[in-house]
Each structure stands twice: as structure tokens, then as C-alpha cells.
N, C-alpha and C positions, 0 to 999 in steps of 0.2 A: 693420127698417124697415117690413115689411108684416105685417099680421095674417093669421092662418090663415083667418079668416072675413071676408067682405065685408059691410059694413053700409051701406045707402043713407042718405045724410045727410038729415035732416029738412028738408022744404021744397024739396029738389032736384027739378028736373023734367027729363025726357028731352026733348032738343031735337035734331031731325034737320036738318042743314044740307047742302046740295049744293054741290059745288065751283062756282066758285072761292072762295066765302066759307066757309072752314072755320076756325072759331075756337070756343073754349070758354072761358067765363068763370065757370064754376061752382066748386063746392067740392071736386070730386073730383080725385084725382091724375091726371096725364097718362098714366102707365103703371102697370100692376099686375103682380105676380109671376105668371108662367104657372102656378105651382102652384095658384093660385086657380081655374083653369079646366081641371080634368083631363079634362072632356068634349071638349076640343079636341085631345087627344093624337093621335087618328087623323088629323087634318089635318096635324099636325106631322110625323108619321111618313110619311105618304103623299103629301106635297105634290107631289113630282115626278111621280108617277103620275097625280095629278089634273090637273096642268099638261099632261102628255102627252095625256091623254084629251080635254081641251078643245082642244088643238092639232089632234088628229086629227078631232074634230067640225068644227072650223072649216075644215080642209082639205077635208072632204067637203061641208059645208053653207054655207060662207061665214062671215065674221067675225061674232062675237057683237056685238050693239049695245053701245055704251059709254054709253047713256042709262039 
């Protein structure tokens, strides 16, 4: 179903939308195989530690802005 290599479709543009209007009407698939993004492996492996670090920071310094 997925290729080993990602190829950006010709004429496709990157569009950044902020909530609450989150929609995408382009040609790209909604989801891609995680195998296409091996550089994200450290986040996958360490997400609980990252979460705990943010929680500890917020405990000491206040909640991070959601904006």
C-alpha cells in the first residue's frame, strides 16, 4: 500500500491551518507508514520520558501556552 520513498505530488502546496478549522483537500494520503519517517524513532521510544519532562517543567513553571 505504501511506497518506500515519499514523493511530493506536483503542484501540491503546504498549507498550515490552525484549529478549529482543520481540513485537508489535497492529493496526499491522510496517513503514512511510520517506516517512512525513521528520524522520529527517538520520539516513539521516549515519548513517556518527554511527557514526564514537560509535566515536571509545568509543575515548576506553570502550564505551557496552548497558543
